[in-house]
ROVEXRO-267422 format. One record per atom (N, C-alpha, C): x, y, z; residue in one letter. Coordinates in pm, whole numbers, padded with zeros to 5 digits, always signed. Last residue first. Example, Ala and Ser with C-alpha at 12.3 -4.5 7.8 and 13.67 -1.06 7.14 Angstrom:
ROVEXRO-267422
+01285-00225+00708S
+01367-00106+00714S
+01290+00003+00787S
+01319-00569+00780A
+01230-00450+00780A
+01320-00330+00780A
This chain:
ROVEXRO-267422
+01059+01265+00125W
+00945+01352+00103W
+00995+01491+00065W
+01295+01061-00061P
+01254+01141+00055P
+01130+01221+00022P
+01243+00735-00201Y
+01262+00880-00221Y
+01225+00950-00091Y
+01334+00416-00324W
+01299+00501-00211W
+01331+00647-00242W
+01182+00224-00592A
+01294+00299-00533A
+01244+00388-00420A
+00960+00105-00715G
+01076+00024-00685G
+01195+00096-00625G
+00764+00307-00746N
+00810+00228-00860N
+00944+00159-00835N
+00846+00448-00447Y
+00778+00476-00572Y
+00842+00396-00685Y
+00810+00509-00126W
+00859+00399-00209W
+00779+00407-00338W
+00902+00787+00075Q
+00820+00730-00031Q
+00890+00610-00094Q
+00898+00856+00434E
+00960+00843+00303E
+00859+00789+00202E
+00948+00801+00736N
+00894+00920+00670N
+00958+00928+00531N
+00906+00603+01023A
+00939+00606+00880A
+00870+00724+00812A
+00864+00555+01291N
+00906+00691+01252N
+00947+00701+01106N
+00802+00294+01353D
+00711+00399+01399D
+00752+00540+01362D
+00861+00066+01072N
+00882+00123+01205N
+00791+00244+01232N
+00732-00219+00936H
+00745-00075+00913H
+00750-00003+01048H
+00670-00476+00986H
+00795-00452+00915H
+00823-00303+00893H
+00417-00488+01093D
+00528-00497+01187D
+00663-00468+01121D
+00240-00502+00883M
+00261-00372+00947M
+00380-00372+01042M
+00266-00674+00597D
+00298-00687+00739D
+00330-00551+00800D
+00034-00764+00370F
+00120-00651+00404F
+00143-00648+00555F
-00034-00986+00184D
-00028-00992+00330D
+00073-00889+00380D
-00008-00931-00079P
-00143-00968-00033P
-00150-00979+00119P
+00182-00648-00181W
+00179-00772-00104W
+00036-00805-00062W
+00110-00518-00509Y
+00135-00503-00367Y
+00122-00638-00297Y
+00032-00556-00767N
+00165-00497-00744N
+00198-00475-00597N
-00230-00647-00805D
-00120-00743-00809D
+00016-00687-00767D
-00416-00436-00792N
-00437-00555-00711N
-00312-00642-00699N
-00310-00248-00963H
-00355-00205-00830H
-00373-00325-00737H
-00271-00388-01195N
-00155-00345-01117N
-00194-00307-00974N
-00553-00439-01264K
-00453-00543-01246K
-00336-00498-01159K
-00760-00261-01321P
-00728-00286-01181P
-00611-00382-01158P
-00518-00025-01443Y
-00616-00058-01339Y
-00720-00155-01394Y
-00369+00045-01654T
-00303-00042-01556T
-00398-00086-01445T
-00511+00226-01795W
-00515+00088-01844W
-00445-00008-01748W
-00452+00474-01696I
-00572+00409-01643I
-00582+00263-01687I
-00114+00538-01609G
-00215+00512-01712G
-00332+00432-01658G
+00085+00635-01451A
+00088+00491-01480A
-00013+00454-01588A
+00027+00897-01396S
+00117+00870-01509S
+00130+00723-01540S
-00125+00898-01161E
-00193+00910-01290E
-00102+00871-01408E
-00096+00711-00890D
-00006+00779-00984D
-00070+00782-01123D
-00264+00560-00740C
-00179+00654-00667C
-00086+00734-00757C
-00406+00427-00943I
-00478+00480-00827I
-00396+00584-00752I
-00221+00329-01126Y
-00297+00448-01160Y
-00367+00510-01038Y
+00093+00221-01050D
-00047+00200-01018D
-00123+00330-01040D
+00370+00162-00981W
+00315+00159-01115W
+00165+00130-01113W
+00332+00167-00654Y
+00411+00092-00751Y
+00336+00078-00884Y
+00376+00336-00356C
+00302+00338-00482C
+00388+00270-00589C
+00359+00427-00025I
+00405+00321-00115I
+00316+00317-00238I
+00471+00647+00220S
+00378+00629+00108S
+00437+00528+00009S
+00485+00708+00556K
+00549+00631+00450K
+00444+00603+00343K
+00512+00983+00769V
+00425+00909+00677V
+00512+00836+00575V
+00517+01139+01080P
+00592+01056+00985P
+00496+00972+00900P
+00377+01457+01126V
+00352+01313+01138V
+00437+01237+01037V
+00381+01731+01115N
+00500+01665+01167N
+00482+01514+01186N
+00177+01761+00831G
+00240+01828+00943G
+00368+01758+00985G
+00056+01665+00610F
+00079+01569+00718F
+00145+01633+00839F
-00049+01726+00336D
-00077+01799+00458D
-00068+01704+00578D
-00005+01691+00068R
+00088+01632+00165R
+00073+01704+00299R
-00266+01602-00169D
-00189+01693-00085D
-00089+01614-00002D
-00539+01607-00395A
-00412+01546-00356A
-00333+01648-00273A
-00894+01538-00455G
-00775+01620-00436G
-00653+01540-00395G
-01159+01366-00275S
-01102+01435-00390S
-00977+01513-00354S
-01245+01284-00023L
-01166+01193-00106L
-01097+01265-00221L
-01410+01444+00129P
-01267+01471+00136P
-01181+01375+00053P
-01529+01573-00191P
-01442+01581-00074P
-01496+01492+00039P
-01604+01369-00488G
-01632+01464-00381G
-01534+01462-00267G
-01615+01225-00723I
-01608+01152-00597I
-01630+01241-00475I
-01639+01425-00921V
-01729+01310-00919V
-01732+01246-00781V
-01444+01615-00897G
-01581+01661-00912G
-01683+01550-00904G
-01207+01459-00890G
-01256+01528-00771G
-01401+01571-00780G
-01062+01314-01069F
-01204+01282-01056F
-01268+01351-00935F
-00795+01395-01053P
-00871+01426-01174P
-01021+01401-01162P
-00734+01309-00772A
-00721+01447-00819A
-00805+01475-00945A
-00752+01042-00725A
-00855+01126-00663A
-00849+01270-00713A
-00529+00919-00834S
-00651+00925-00915S
-00760+01011-00854S
-00234+01117-00745G
-00319+01000-00746G
-00450+01025-00819G
+00004+01303-00951N
-00091+01285-00842N
-00170+01156-00856N
+00307+01153-01089T
+00202+01255-01081T
+00106+01223-00967T
+00656+01103-01018G
+00532+01071-01088G
+00434+01185-01077G
+00780+01188-00684P
+00792+01154-00826P
+00660+01107-00887P
+00559+01478-00699G
+00629+01363-00748G
+00711+01294-00639G
+00213+01381-00621G
+00344+01362-00684G
+00427+01488-00671G
+00017+01299-00352Q
+00062+01414-00431Q
+00200+01384-00488Q
-00248+01071-00307R
-00103+01094-00309R
-00070+01212-00401R
-00502+00987-00286K
-00480+01129-00261K
-00330+01163-00261K
-00493+00712-00312P
-00549+00790-00424P
-00533+00940-00407P
-00222+00517-00218D
-00306+00629-00173D
-00360+00709-00292D
-00088+00264-00183A
-00172+00297-00299A
-00273+00405-00264A
-00066+00284+00155L
-00042+00189+00047L
-00141+00219-00066L
+00082+00452+00407L
-00020+00467+00304L
+00017+00380+00184L
+00124+00450+00741I
+00172+00380+00623I
+00059+00385+00521I
+00198+00688+01001A
+00107+00626+00906A
+00182+00560+00792A
+00210+00765+01358N
+00266+00761+01223N
+00174+00682+01133N
+00209+00959+01663V
+00139+00876+01565V
+00218+00874+01435V
+00238+01163+01859N
+00286+01027+01882N
+00211+00927+01792N
-00062+01375+01875D
+00079+01347+01852D
+00110+01199+01874D
-00310+01580+01766F
-00286+01439+01803F
-00141+01406+01771F
-00350+01829+01663T
-00403+01802+01798T
-00376+01660+01846T
-00246+01845+01409R
-00223+01958+01500R
-00263+01927+01644R
-00336+01622+01272W
-00195+01625+01314W
-00166+01740+01411W
-00598+01602+01177N
-00574+01583+01319N
-00429+01598+01364N
-00635+01624+00903E
-00728+01695+00990E
-00689+01692+01138E
-00435+01465+00795S
-00445+01606+00755S
-00531+01687+00851S
-00500+01215+00910I
-00374+01281+00944I
-00383+01430+00913I
-00748+01166+00778W
-00741+01176+00925W
-00614+01249+00968W
-00667+01153+00512V
-00754+01262+00555V
-00749+01278+00707V
-00509+00916+00525H
-00454+01043+00475H
-00537+01161+00527H
-00698+00724+00602V
-00588+00758+00693V
-00527+00893+00656V
-00861+00734+00370V
-00918+00756+00503V
-00809+00799+00601V
-00679+00663+00173A
-00739+00798+00170A
-00800+00833+00304A
-00636+00402+00248A
-00524+00495+00257A
-00575+00639+00253A
-00884+00295+00184G
-00846+00305+00324G
-00727+00396+00346G
-00864+00295-00088L
-00963+00383-00027L
-00933+00401+00121L
-00543+00176-00051S
-00636+00228-00151S
-00735+00325-00086S
-00496+00094+00287Y
-00475+00052+00149Y
-00584+00111+00060Y
-00327+00210+00580G
-00444+00212+00492G
-00407+00170+00352G
-00240+00217+00925G
-00213+00169+00790G
-00340+00172+00707G
-00093+00381+01206M
-00208+00359+01117M
-00162+00307+00982M
+00006+00356+01535K
+00051+00337+01397K
-00069+00300+01311K
+00058+00532+01827V
-00044+00483+01735V
+00016+00475+01595V
+00202+00484+02150H
+00217+00523+02010H
+00108+00458+01925H
+00070+00591+02464Q
+00093+00484+02366Q
+00106+00539+02224Q
+00004+00761+02666W
+00141+00768+02615W
+00169+00665+02506W
-00268+00716+02740P
-00224+00848+02692P
-00087+00851+02627P
-00494+00506+02711C
-00348+00485+02713C
-00280+00612+02660C
-00753+00599+02702A
-00721+00492+02797A
-00571+00475+02815A
-00733+00791+02506A
-00787+00830+02636A
-00753+00727+02742A
-00644+00634+02295R
-00553+00733+02351R
-00602+00780+02490R
-00877+00486+02241Q
-00756+00418+02286Q
-00660+00515+02352Q
-01044+00694+02159E
-01082+00612+02274E
-00961+00540+02330E
-00900+00776+01937R
-00912+00867+02050R
-00962+00795+02176R
-00920+00561+01763V
-00787+00600+01812V
-00797+00694+01932V
-01205+00544+01726L
-01127+00432+01780L
-00993+00478+01838L
-01280+00794+01615R
-01340+00744+01739R
-01251+00638+01805R
-01125+00800+01381N
-01107+00902+01485N
-01162+00853+01618N
-01237+00588+01238L
-01096+00585+01275L
-01069+00682+01390L
-01494+00696+01202E
-01476+00573+01281E
-01331+00558+01326E
-01437+00922+01044G
-01507+00935+01172G
-01487+00814+01261G
-01319+00807+00821V
-01241+00900+00904V
-01306+00914+01041V
-01538+00662+00719G
-01419+00593+00765G
-01334+00679+00856G
-01709+00874+00649Q
-01752+00778+00750Q
-01631+00703+00807Q
-01550+00994+00451R
-01586+01069+00572R
-01631+00975+00683R
-01548+00791+00260V
-01424+00828+00326V
-01453+00904+00455V
-01818+00800+00190S
-01763+00676+00246S
-01632+00704+00318S
-01849+01066+00088P
-01918+01023+00210P
-01862+00896+00272P
-01674+01052-00146G
-01647+01140-00035G
-01717+01097+00093G
-01620+00709-00248S
-01685+00839-00256S
-01643+00924-00137S
-01645+00393-00357P
-01543+00497-00335P
-01605+00636-00355P
-01850+00172-00196V
-01855+00276-00299V
-01747+00381-00270V
-01791-00004+00012Q
-01840-00056-00116Q
-01835+00046-00228Q
-01720+00072+00265S
-01615+00072+00165S
-01662+00027+00026S
-01824+00206+00525A
-01895+00173+00400A
-01797+00179+00284A
-01614+00043+00776Y
-01682+00159+00719Y
-01747+00117+00587Y
-01405-00056+01042G
-01518-00089+00957G
-01585+00038+00907G
-01067-00106+01099V
-01174-00007+01091V
-01283-00054+00995V
-00917-00318+01331H
-00951-00300+01190H
-01072-00206+01184H
-00662-00328+01582Q
-00796-00287+01540Q
-00805-00274+01388Q
-00411-00434+01635Q
-00508-00428+01744Q
-00650-00395+01697Q
-00179-00646+01487I
-00280-00542+01464I
-00385-00548+01574I
+00092-00759+01412N
+00036-00738+01544N
-00062-00621+01539N
+00007-00887+01084G
+00099-00841+01187G
+00028-00826+01320G
-00150-00770+00778V
-00123-00871+00880V
-00025-00811+00981V
-00387-00648+00538F
-00287-00625+00642F
-00273-00743+00736F
-00596-00691+00362R
-00460-00696+00309R
-00351-00685+00416R
-00842-00730+00471D
-00809-00594+00432D
-00663-00579+00389D
-01024-00923+00596N
-00971-00936+00460N
-00940-00797+00407N
-01156-00883+00828D
-01063-00995+00825D
-01002-01017+00687D
-01320-00664+00773W
-01224-00653+00884W
-01121-00766+00882W
-01317-00625+00414T
-01383-00658+00540T
-01277-00658+00649T
-01341-00419+00117S
-01267-00495+00218S
-01357-00525+00338S
-01448-00266-00085W
-01503-00399-00062W
-01426-00482+00039W
-01156-00070-00104T
-01292-00095-00152T
-01329-00242-00139T
-00929-00134+00174G
-00977-00063+00057G
-01119-00098+00020G
-00893-00104+00540G
-00888-00170+00410G
-00945-00085+00298G
-00697+00022+00787V
-00819+00050+00713V
-00806-00012+00574V
-00571-00048+01121V
-00563-00051+00975V
-00700-00031+00912V
-00359+00017+01396I
-00496+00016+01345I
-00491+00031+01194I
-00169-00059+01676T
-00173-00059+01530T
-00316-00075+01481T
-00007+00066+01937Y
-00145+00039+01897Y
-00153+00053+01746Y
+00289-00081+02065T
+00226+00012+01970T
+00083-00031+01941T
+00321-00160+02420G
+00356-00167+02279G
+00285-00061+02196G
+00035-00162+02640D
+00177-00187+02615D
+00202-00199+02464D
-00236-00142+02670C
-00160-00017+02658C
-00012-00040+02628C
-00468-00347+02481P
-00369-00325+02588P
-00287-00200+02562P
-00773-00193+02352A
-00656-00279+02339A
-00560-00253+02455A
-01108-00194+02467T
-00984-00118+02449T
-00867-00214+02445T
-01359-00371+02284A
-01278-00353+02403A
-01152-00274+02371A
-01630-00232+02107A
-01501-00299+02104A
-01422-00268+02230A
-01964-00284+02211K
-01854-00190+02193K
-01721-00263+02200K
-02170-00513+02030A
-02104-00472+02153A
-01990-00377+02121A
-02437-00429+01816Q
-02302-00477+01830Q
-02242-00425+01961Q
-02769-00530+01722A
-02679-00445+01798A
-02542-00510+01810A
-02948-00699+01606T
-02850-00636+01518T
-02751-00548+01593T
-03133-00800+01793P
-03038-00892+01732P
-02931-00825+01648P
-03158-00578+02082G
-03208-00640+01961G
-03099-00721+01894G
-03124-00408+02312Q
-03026-00417+02204Q
-03087-00468+02075Q
-03337-00437+02484A
-03311-00304+02429A
-03217-00311+02309A
-03323-00700+02562L
-03439-00658+02485L
-03416-00523+02420L
-02983-00804+02502S
-03092-00758+02590S
-03208-00718+02501S
-02738-01069+02476L
-02816-00958+02425L
-02915-00911+02532L
-02614-01300+02558G
-02533-01178+02557G
-02607-01057+02504G
-02761-01522+02595S
-02695-01510+02465S
-02613-01383+02453S
-02874-01486+02842T
-02773-01590+02830T
-02700-01584+02698T
-03054-01282+02774L
-02948-01256+02869L
-02837-01359+02858L
-03231-01410+02603L
-03147-01303+02551L
-03030-01275+02643L
-03351-01584+02790L
-03279-01637+02674L
-03184-01534+02617L
-03474-01401+02963A
-03369-01490+03015A
-03285-01547+02902A
-03658-01287+02789A
-03554-01202+02847A
-03440-01287+02900A
-03819-01510+02739L
-03745-01448+02629L
-03631-01362+02683L
-03930-01551+02994A
-03846-01656+02934A
-03761-01599+02822A
-04075-01317+03022A
-03966-01345+03115A
-03872-01449+03058A
-04260-01346+02816A
-04167-01232+02812A
-04047-01257+02903A
-04397-01572+02909I
-04325-01577+02781I
-04222-01466+02774I
-04511-01472+03142R
-04415-01582+03151R
-04332-01592+03023R
-04681-01277+03035G
-04574-01236+03124G
-04468-01343+03136G
-04861-01434+02894K
-04775-01342+02820K
-04658-01298+02906K
-04991-01560+03108R
-04912-01641+03016R
-04815-01554+02937R
-05120-01341+03215M
-05023-01415+03295M
-04931-01495+03206M
């Protein structure tokens, strides 16, 4: 009898705290769908980033969480899967809403791979890639994911422009991560210092399709 009272009291406590006995203390509530008005902006941070410290600011509806501690094929694959889940849930709720994606460094590779794999079946979307390790030159040369492909593994390895009809803006500034010709000695200083610490997604429109490379704009 006493055990039953304790269990009931525990269940009541969990209920008032927003949990249940089935959830347990480590369970996370499902993210609410963002409003359907305006652009749905979703961003992916780089290595060791967190949802509130991923370099992006602006009217952002969602930050993608993934295993960003180790730059590798599996970590990118996990990020692509989570990005895919979030944008498709939003699209199911808001079929006509534009989706704008942003990614920095490892996060740029996540967005890059998602675009390459989904542009044939997902429309009304654009992307901003900041220091993309899968960037395909020129100008300059390929990103750092190309020479280390055998170590980091797919889908992070390699370089391409398999974006189909999706508008993509790629930004790379004298940085080995997105341009081998910058030299490995420029890393990590240039990679960390050559970009805005508060990259405003609102400053980049929904149909930009160009490169910003070492201080100048180039067409794709």
